[in-house]
N, C-alpha and C positions, 0 to 999 in steps of 0.2 A: 687580578687577571684581566678585568675589563679594560680594554684599550691596549692590552699587551699584544705583541706580534710574535706568534710561535713559528719556529722554523723559517723565519724570514718571509712567510707568505700567508699566514693565517691571522687575520686581524680579529681579535676577540671583541664581540659587540655587547652581548648580554648573557646573563645566566638564565637558563631555561629549565633546569631541573637538577636532581641529584639524589643519591642514595647513600647507603652505608659505606660503600667502597669508593665512590667517585662523584665528581660534580660534572654537570653537562652545561656547555656554553654554545651559544650560536655565534658563529664566526663567518668571516668573508674570506674566501680564497682569492687573494689578489692576483695570483698567476692565471687562474682559470675563470675569474670573474663569476663566482657562484657562491651561494651560501652553503655552509657545511655545519655539522654538529661535532663538537670536540668534547670527548670525555677525558677528564683529568683525574688521576688518582689522588685521593686525599693524602695529606702530608704524613699521617701516621703509618702509611704503608710504603713510603718511598725508600726506607732503609732496610726493608726485608728483601734481601737479594734473591732468596728462593722464590718469593712471591713475584718479584719483578721478572725473573727469568721465565717462570711459567706464564705470567701475564703476557709477555711478548710472544711466546711460542703459541699460546692459544689465540691471541689476537691475529697472528699471522695465519693460523689455520682458518679462523673465521673469515679472513679476507679472501680465502680461496672460494668461498661460497658466492655463487652468482644466480640469484633467483628473484623474480619480481616481488615475492613476499618476504624477502630478507633485506634488512637495512645494509646497504653496501658499505664496506670498510675501504677507505681510500688510502690511508696512511697511518703509520705507527712511528712515534718519535719520542725523543727525550731532549729536554733543554734544561741544563743544570739539574735540579732535583724535580723537575716537572716531567712526569711520564704521561703521555697522552695518546689517544687514538682519534683519528679524523674519520668521521662517518658521514653518510648521506643525511641531509637535513630534510625532515618530513614535516610539512605544514599541516597541522591538524591537532587532534587530541589523542591521549592514550586511552586505552579501553577502560581503565579504572575510572577516569573522569566521566566517560559516557555511562558506565554502570551507575555511578553515583547520581547522575543527572536524571536518568529515565529508566532504570531497571524496575521490573523485568523487561527485557527487550522482546521484540516480536520473535516468534519461533524461526521464521524464515531468515530474518536478519542474523540471529544468533548462529544458525547453521552456516550461513554464508561466511561469517567471520571465522568460525571454528574450522571450516573447510580450508580456508586460506592459511590459517596457522598450521594445520596438519600437513598441508602441501609443503610449507617451508620446512617443517620438521623432517618430512620424508627426504627432502633434498639434503638436509644437513646429515641425517643418519646415513645416507648413502655415501657421504664423504667422511664417515667415521667421526662426526662431531656431535656430541651430546650437549644439549642446552643446559639442563639441570636447574633452571630457574624460570620456567614458564609461569607467568603471572600477568594479570591485566596491566600492571605498570610497564611491562616490557613489550606490550603490543600497541603499536601506533596505528591510528586510523587516519589516513590522509583525507583531504577535502574531497577528493574524487572517489572516496569509499575504499581505496586500496588498503589492504592490511599489510603492515610491515612488522616483522619480528626483529627485535634488537637484542643486544647484550649476548650474542653468541660468543663463546670463548671465555669471556670474563667469568661466567658462572662456573666453568670448570676450574679455573684458577682459584676462585674463591673457595669452593667446596673442598678442594684438594689440599689447601694450605692453611686456611683460617677458620675452619669449622670448629676447631677445638680451642680457639683462643680464650684465655681466661676472661670471664665476665661478659662475654658477648656471644651471640648466636648469629652467624652470618647466613643470610638467605631468608627465604619467606616461608616460615613454618606452616602457614595456612595452606600452602600449595605443595608441601613435602609429600613424597611418596613414602609408604611404610618402610621400604628398604633404605630410603634416604634418612628417615628418622632414626633407624637403627645404626646408621653410620657405616653400612656395608657398601660395596661397590654398586653404583647405580648405572643403568644402561638406558637403551631406547625406551623401554616400557615405563621408566620413571617419568620421562617427558609426557607420555600418553596419559599417565595418571594425573599429572598436573593440568594437562589440557582438559581432562574430564571435569576437574574442579572449576576451571575457568568457564566451561560451558554450563555447569550447574549454577554458577553465580550469575551468569548472563540471564538465564531463564527464570531464576527464582529471586534474584536480588539479594541473596544471603549466601554466606559461606557454609559448607557442610559441617565444619568442625570449629568450634570456638572454645576458648578457655581463658583462665585468668593469667596464665603464663605460657611461654613457648613450650615448656616441658609438658604441661597438661595438654596442649594442643597436639604435640607430637605423640603422646600416649594414646590420644583418641584416634589418630591415624592408624596406630598399631592394633587397637583393641576394640573400638566401638564402631557400630554401624551408623551410617548417616541417614537422615530422614529422606525418604524417597521424594524426588523432585515433583512428581505429579500430585503429591499431597499438599505441596505448597502452591503449585500453579496447575490447576486442572486443565488448562488449555494446552499443555504439553502433550503431543501425541505419544502413544506408547512406544512407537518405533524410536523416537528421539530419546525417551527415558532409557530405553535399552542400551543406547550408545553410552550414556553416562554410567549406567550400572556396570557395564562390561569394562569400560576404561578405568573405573575406580575400584576394581577388585583388589583386595589386599594381597592376594597371591599373584605375583607377576605372570605366572603361567596361565592364569585365567583371563588375563587382559588380551587386547589385540596383539597379535604376534609382530606387527609392524605398523608404522604410520601409514603405509600404503593401504593396508587392510582397513584401518580406521577411516581413512579418507574415502574409500569406496562406500563404507557404511554411512558416512555423513552425506555423501552425494546422492544416496538412494533412499534415505530414511523418510523423506517427505513425499515420496511417490504414493499415489492413492492406494495402491495395493499393499503398501507396508504400514500405513498409518494405524491400522487397527490390529497389527500383529500381536501375538501372545507375549506376555511379559517374559523377559529373559530370566531363567531360573538357574541357580548355581548350587552345587553340593558343598555345604559348609562343614561336613563331618571331618574332613581331613585338613581343614585350615588350621595350621599350627598357631597362627597369630590371633585366632579368635579368642575372646575372653572366656575362660573356663572357671568353674567353681569347684575347688578341690577340698574335700572334707579334711578337717584337722586330724592328725594322728597323735593320740596321747600315748606316751611311753608307759609300758607296764612296770609296776613296782617290783624290782628284783629282790629275791630273798637273800639271806646270808649264806654265803658259800665259800668254797675254798679259794675263789678268785678275789674276793674283796671283803670277806667278813672280818670284823675286828676281832672276834673270838679266836679265829684261826691264827691271826697275827699274835695275839696274846699267848696262845698255846705254844707257838714256836719260840716266842721270847722266853716263856717260862721254862720250856724244855732246855733252851740254851743256857738260861741262867741257873737252873737247878739240876744239874746232871745227877740223878739219883740212881737207885738200883735199876736193873734191867727189867725186873718184874713190874715195878710201878710204872716204868716207862711204857711197857707193852700194854698195860691196862688202860692207861690214858689214851693210847693210840686207838685201841679197839673202841673206846667210848666215842672218840671223835669221828671215827670212820662210820660208826652206826648213826650218829647224829647227821652226818653228811648225807648218808643214803636216804635217811628219812626225809631230809629237806629236799633232796633231788626228786624223790618220789612225789612229794607234795607239789613241787613245782611242775612236774610232768602232768599231774592231774589238773592243775590249774590251766596249763596250756591246752590240754585236751578239751577242757570245758569251754575255754574261750573260743577255740577253733570251732567247736560244735555250734556255738552261738553266732559266730561271725560269718561262717561260710554260708553264702546265699546261693540258691539255685539260679541258673541262667535260663531265660525263656526267650523265645523268638518273638520279635515285634510283628504283630499282625498288620495286614494292609488296611489302611483306614481311609484312603482317598475315596471320594464320592459318597461317603457316609455323612449323615448329620452328626453334629457334635455330640449329641446325646448318645447316639448309637456307637460312635467311636469311643466315647468314654466308657460305655458298658463293655465293649470288646476288649479294651485295655484292662479293665477291672477283672475280667474273666481269666486272664493269664497272669494276674498279679502285678500289673503295671498301673501307673497313675497318670491321668491326663492333667496337664498343667492348666490351671484356671486363673483368670479367664483366658480363652484362646486368643491367638493373634488374629486380627480381623483385617484382611486385605482384599480389595475387590479383584475378582478374576472373571473376565467375561465368559469363560467356559464353564463356570459353575454357578449354581443358584445360591441364594443367600443362606448362610449357616451350614453350608456343605464344606467338608474338609477337602482341601486340594493340596495340602502339603503337610508332611510330618517330619519332625526333627530327626527321627531314626528311620532308615529305609526298611521296608518290609523284609522279614526273615533275618534281620540283624539280631545277634544274640546279646542280651543285656541282663543285668541282675534284676531279680524280682524287686519291686518297689521303686524302680527307676521312673522318673517323671518324663513324660513325652510331651513335647510342645507341638500343638496342632495349629495350623493356619486355616481359618475358615473364610469363605467368600462373604462379602457384605453386599448390601444393595448398592447398585452403581451410584457413585456420586456424580450428579449431573451439574455441569457448569451453567452459569447464567448467560443468556445471550447479551453480548456487549451492546453498548449504545452506538448505533451506526449512522444516526441522523446528521452527524457533522462530517461525514465522509462522502466522497464521490462514489458512484456505483462501482467503478473498477476497484477502488481501495476497499470498499465494503466486501466485495467478493474475495479479494486477497485475504482479508482478515478472517473470513469464514473458512476459507480453504486451509489457512494456517491452523485454525482451530479443529480441523478434522472433518469439515463438511465437504462432501463431494460437490464439484461444480454442477453436475447434472441435477442436484437437488436444490439449486439456488435459482430463483426466477425473479423477474421484475414486473412491476405493474406501473406503467407510466401514467401520471396524472398531472393535470395543470395545477399550478400553485402560484399564488401571489407573493408568498413569503420565502420560498426556496429557489435558488438559481437552477437553471436547467442542468440536469445530470446529477444533482445532489440527492442523497437518500432523504426522504421525508420521515419514514417510519418503517417498521418491519412487522411481519406476522410470522411467528409470535412476537410479541412486543419485547423491547429491551428489558433486561432484568428477569425474564422468564426462564425457568430451568428448561433445558433442552438436551437431547442426546445427539451429539455431533455425528454419530455413526448412522442414525436413521432419520433425523429431523429433516423436514422440507421447509426451507426458508423463503418467504416472499418479501422482496424489497420494494417498497413504494417509492418510486423515483420521480422527481419533479421534471416536467416537460417545460418548465418556465411558465410565463403568463399565457393564458389562453388567447388565441388570436383568431380573427375572422377576416376573410377577404372583403375589401371595400367595393360595393357595387358602383356602376357608372350612373350618375344622377343627371349629367348634362343632357338637356333636351327634354327632361321629364317635367311635369307640373309639380308644384309644391306637394300636393297630396300623393302623387305617384312616388316622389322621392322619399317622403315620410314612410310610405308602405314598404319600399325596398329596404330602407334602413331597419325598420322593425323586424322584417324577415331575417335580416343578417344579425340581429341582436344588438343593433346600434341605435343611437338616439339622435334625432334632429336637433341641432344646436342653433346658432345664430342665423338669422335670415336677413340678408341685405337685398336692396332693390337698386337696379341700375338700368338706364336706357340702353338700347342696342339697335344697330342697323341690321344685325345678322340673326338675332334670336327673337322669335316671336314672343309677344307679350304673355307673361305667366309661365314661361319656361325657364328652367335652371340654366344659367350661363356658366357658373363656376362653382366647384366644390373644394373645400379646404378644411383642415390642414392635410387631409388624405385624399389622394386621387384614385381613380380606378386602378386596380391591381395591387395597391398597397394593402397592408394588413394592420389591424388594430385590435386591442382587447375588447371583449364584449362590454357594452355599456358606454363605449367611447362616443363623444359628441362629434358630429360631422356638420360643418357650417356650409351654407349655400348662398349664392347670389342669384336672384330671380329677375328676369327681364321685365321692364315696364313698357316695352315696345319702343317705337322710334322716338328719338329725342325731339324736343319742341321745335327745334330749328329745321327738322326734316320736312320736306315738301313732296307730296304725291301729285304728279302731273300726268294728265292723259294727253298724248299727242296723236292727232289724226293723220295717218300716213296715206297719201293718195296713191292708188295702184290702178293699172290698166292691163288688159290682156295683150299679148304680143301681136295679135291681129284681131280685128273686130269679129266677135262671136267665137273666137277660138278659146278653148279652155287652157288656162295658163296657171302654172303653180307659182305662187308668190311666197318667198321665204323671207322672214324678218328676224334679224339679230340685233339685240340692244345691249347697252351697258349703262349702269346707274350706280348709286351709292350702296347697294346691298352687297352682302358677302358674295364672293364669286360673281360680282356684277359685271365683269368684263366678258363680252361675247356670249351673252346668254341667249339661248334659243327662245324666241317668242312663239314660233310655230310656222306652219305652212298652210296657206289657204288656196284653194283652186277657184279661180274666178273666170268669168266669160264676158264681164262688162266692167266699165270703170266704176270704182267705188273707193270709200275711205275705210281704213282699218285702224282701230284705236289701240294704242300701246300705252300701258300704265307704267310710269317711271317713278323712281324714288330719288329725289335730288337732295343734295346737301351743300352747304356753303363752299365746301372744298371739293365737291364732286358734281360735275355736270353730267348730262345724259346724252347718249348718241344712239341713232337708229340707222341700220343698214338694210337695204332692200335688194333682193335677188329675184330675177324673173327667169324661170326655167333654168336655174343654176347660174345665170349670168348676172353679174353685179350691175345694178341700175343707179342707186343713189345712196348718199349718207346725209342724215339730218342731225344737227347738233342743237341740243336744248340746254341753254345756260340757266343756272340756278337763279341768277338775278333777274333774267327776263321772265322766267316762269313765276317768280314771286311778284313781279311788277305787272304781269299780264301782257308783256311785250314780245312774246315769242313769235317770230314770223311763221305764218301758217301757209304752207304751199297750196296752190290751186290744183283742182282735179285736172289731170292732163286732158287735152283735146285730141291729141294724136294717139292712135292705138299703141304705138310702140315708142317709148321715149328713147332718146339718144343716150347710149351708155356712157358713163364717165369712168374715170379710173377708179378701180376698187381700192378700198383702204387696205394697207399692207398687213395689218394685224388681224384681219378677219378671214377665216378660211372660205375660199370661193371655188375650190376645185370640185366640190361635190355637194349635193344637197342631201338632207336626211332621207333615209329610205323608208321610214315609217312616219306617217303624219301623227301628230299628237291626238290623243283621244279627246282631250278637253280643248276646245278652241277658244280663242279670246272672245270677249263679248262682241256681239254683232252691232254694227252701226248702220244707220241709213245714210243716204247721200248727203244729208245735211251735217253728218258727223256729230250729232247730239249724243252724248254719253253722260252717264251719271253714276257715281259710286262713292261709298264711304269707306275710307281706309281703316287699318287696324288701330290707329291712334285717334280716330275721330275727325281727322282732317277731311275737308270736302275737296274732292279732286276738281281740277279745272281743265278746260280744253280751249282750243283756238276760238270757238264760237262764243266763249264767255266775254270776249272783247275786253280783256284786262281785268275783269271782276273776279273776285275770289269767293 
């Protein structure tokens, strides 16, 4: 088939599956340029005209279905002896593969899958189509999680024509309904029974009925009870188990009446108010398919009589063979009649005696619920009944341990004395163990607990810093994983990682080394590498730079922060004191003198030296910091008017050749043009509190700068 082109448009690419009736191939629809799945009947069925006729009719019926959870059928065709159906191609896996890989599935995932299957069945049933072969192999799960039910129509054709073929059983006996196993007409409720088995298998990972042969499995569907799913998986909520119990009732009348009714139950069974509902109970007394024990009846030994006795036949033969006198004949007759009467009387006595011994009085079954097993046993003994031992033990949340909550015969039912009554007593609640949650995120852990029956209001989180767990992941739980807990009452605390603990980085720039170390210690950080560099802008001993973290960054406690400390001005820096001659605007008049300077320091452009009020000619000393690439300049203002600018070159200052202006002789110097980069429109409104060092008329000043350089002035005559 591979490489073959069916119908002139379907190029067969590869085989992707197959079953007892057909093989499935992936093909490419050349006309519509899409992948399709083609199901081809096996060769052994191509000559069965009745099967082919029904196969086509049912495939055409299935093609009428249009539902997002049903695999769409695109085409039905025949080419020579090849009968095929063209269907939607679903990329993904079938449910049987998923169950084998990771069963039991999560409760919410199982309910989601079962709900989509049930929705598909509801659509099919409304269109008078019964699937009849619901099983995980026919459920496809796409990569997007969409559930698709396939093989609609083929199942009906199979079961209606080939179920009795010699030497084979067509269909999936593990998912048969009891009526299917009997061979009677199956309907919608048969599909719901099969869906219940699929849900059972998803939640427990096993099938409810297993056997050595298909016949033995079919008999178990008819006669035996399956193990309740919560006994295999305690994480299944009672409401979900009730869905399975009802859908798998052997009597179809006790199942869901429609797929819509079952779908509603599936959609609501995980609601918080339903999770702890009471277990669904059913009356098995009238179940005809239930296994019954019938005592053997031994036939009574019949005596010799006129109907079968050998003597009677011999007498008749003798009478016929020896016709004697009438008198002898009448004598023998009287004898035999007498013997017959005696035998009949004896037999009547025996019958009366047997009846007297076999007839048993009937008594009413007492009400035994809410009694302890011992009390119930005594109550049965008082009326001549027997309690079956040991009793059935099944947990019931509404009854204490060892209390009867179910009896095999209803109260006031009339039964023979000596009848055995089966009692069901409640056991101590089987508590599940808290699962391991430390590999999950907080959201996934909450979903797991909710699926297990824990209300979200009883789940809390405790955020903690962690070096080993990423942010948002559960570190541990209280109670710990593996501890028994009651999902209906337990309060669960999840310890959740906040990631690594961090602390804000303080600003160290401008601090001394000791101050920086104290700030880091207060923040839980450690002082790391310390470098030293010269600086024109940062005072000696102060932090210039911090790395690798700056102010506003965050780091883990104990992280090392490195700093660079200023060693003061570089060796080539030169401090120079320039004496500025100033004079009042008129002799004896108080005049405000404003000085602005620029040098190599940070923000060295247009720095305010200050304002001095003078009434006589004098020299004002201005300390400058010069560098090889940065000269100094001083601008003087008199009552807000620009007077003069002095430029001090680094080379001249170093060599002691800076020109020194003379003290003016005229009261008011002639103004020159003000420098364009110096604001001259107004003067500061507030005089500085700290004035520059005073000088006398000789201009002698002396100071030691921060680097230890000796300042020079114009009177040093070039000496440093």
